[in-house]
C-alpha positions in Angstrom: 13.4 23.1 9.4 12.2 20.7 7.6 10.1 18.3 9.0 10.8 14.6 7.4 7.6 13.1 6.4 6.4 10.0 7.7 8.1 7.0 6.8 5.7 3.7 5.3 6.3 0.9 8.0 7.6 -1.3 5.2 10.9 -0.7 3.6 10.4 -0.8 -0.5 12.5 -3.5 -0.8 14.3 -3.6 -5.0 12.7 -6.6 -7.1 14.6 -8.7 -8.7 13.6 -11.8 -10.8 15.4 -14.8 -12.6 13.2 -15.7 -15.4 13.5 -18.3 -18.1 14.6 -16.9 -21.7 14.3 -20.1 -23.7 17.4 -22.6 -22.7 18.9 -19.5 -20.9 18.0 -17.1 -18.0 17.6 -13.5 -17.8 17.8 -11.8 -14.5 16.1 -8.2 -13.8 16.1 -5.7 -11.0 14.8 -2.4 -10.4 14.5 -0.4 -7.6 10.5 0.4 -5.9 9.9 4.4 -6.0 10.1 5.1 -2.3 13.1 7.4 -0.5 14.7 5.0 1.1 15.5 4.0 -2.3 17.4 7.3 -2.9 20.6 5.2 -1.2 20.8 3.3 -4.2 21.4 6.2 -6.5 25.0 6.8 -7.5 26.5 5.0 -4.5 29.9 4.4 -5.6 30.4 1.2 -3.9 27.3 -0.1 -5.0 28.1 0.1 -8.3 31.9 -0.9 -7.6 30.4 -4.3 -6.0 27.9 -5.1 -8.9 30.8 -4.6 -11.5 32.5 -7.3 -9.3 30.3 -9.4 -8.9 29.9 -9.7 -13.4 33.3 -10.1 -13.3 33.6 -12.9 -11.2 31.0 -14.6 -12.7 32.4 -13.9 -16.4 29.4 -12.3 -17.8 30.5 -11.1 -21.2 29.5 -7.5 -21.9 27.5 -8.7 -24.5 24.4 -9.8 -22.1 24.3 -7.0 -20.3 21.4 -4.1 -20.9 22.1 -2.3 -17.9 23.9 -3.1 -14.9 23.4 -0.4 -12.3 22.7 -0.3 -8.3 18.9 1.0 -9.4 18.1 -1.3 -12.5 19.4 -3.8 -14.5 19.0 -7.0 -17.3 21.2 -9.4 -18.0 20.3 -12.1 -20.5 22.1 -15.2 -21.9 22.8 -16.4 -18.3 23.5 -20.2 -17.3 20.4 -20.9 -14.5 23.5 -21.5 -11.9 25.1 -18.1 -12.7 21.4 -16.0 -12.9 20.4 -17.8 -9.5 24.0 -16.7 -8.2 23.5 -13.2 -9.4 20.3 -12.9 -7.7 21.6 -14.2 -4.6 24.6 -11.4 -4.5 22.2 -8.6 -5.5 19.7 -9.5 -3.1 22.8 -9.8 -0.1 23.3 -6.5 -0.9 20.8 -3.9 -2.1 18.1 -5.2 0.5 20.8 -4.4 2.9 21.2 -0.8 2.0 17.6 0.0 1.7 16.5 -1.6 4.5 18.8 0.2 6.7 18.0 3.8 4.8 14.6 3.4 5.7 15.1 2.4 9.1 17.2 5.3 9.6 14.5 7.5 7.7 12.4 6.1 10.4 14.2 6.7 13.6 14.9 10.0 12.5 11.2 10.8 11.5 10.4 9.8 15.2 12.9 12.1 16.8 10.8 14.0 19.6 11.2 17.4 18.3 10.5 16.0 14.5 7.2 14.6 15.9 6.5 17.6 18.1 7.1 19.8 14.8 4.6 17.7 12.8 2.0 17.6 15.3 2.3 21.8 15.4 2.2 22.0 11.5 -1.0 19.4 11.6 -2.6 22.0 14.2 -1.5 24.8 12.2 -3.4 23.1 9.3 -6.6 22.4 10.7 -7.6 26.2 11.5 
């Protein structure tokens, strides 16, 4: 049996920043390296959601450097569009990572997992 590692008490939420880029704005987002961030890898729902939001906000392809669930940079946006995109990304990425963190925390605290972890620690003492 593989024993899940203990989970950090705070989820590693993606960083989402809106930055001034002259008279236009740029939005950058990036995942944090943590086990719960794996949920952002290859998630077709999140990828489709982000693509749909970009289309709905009429963001031209020429402004997009990268736009995945894990990381992205979009330049040349009006402030209102950048802020709306940040709000929508926060609303979908943070809950996904938070829920995965909650699931991992629950799994790591199951009685048989705690017992196995304690037994492994005890055997490492000798």
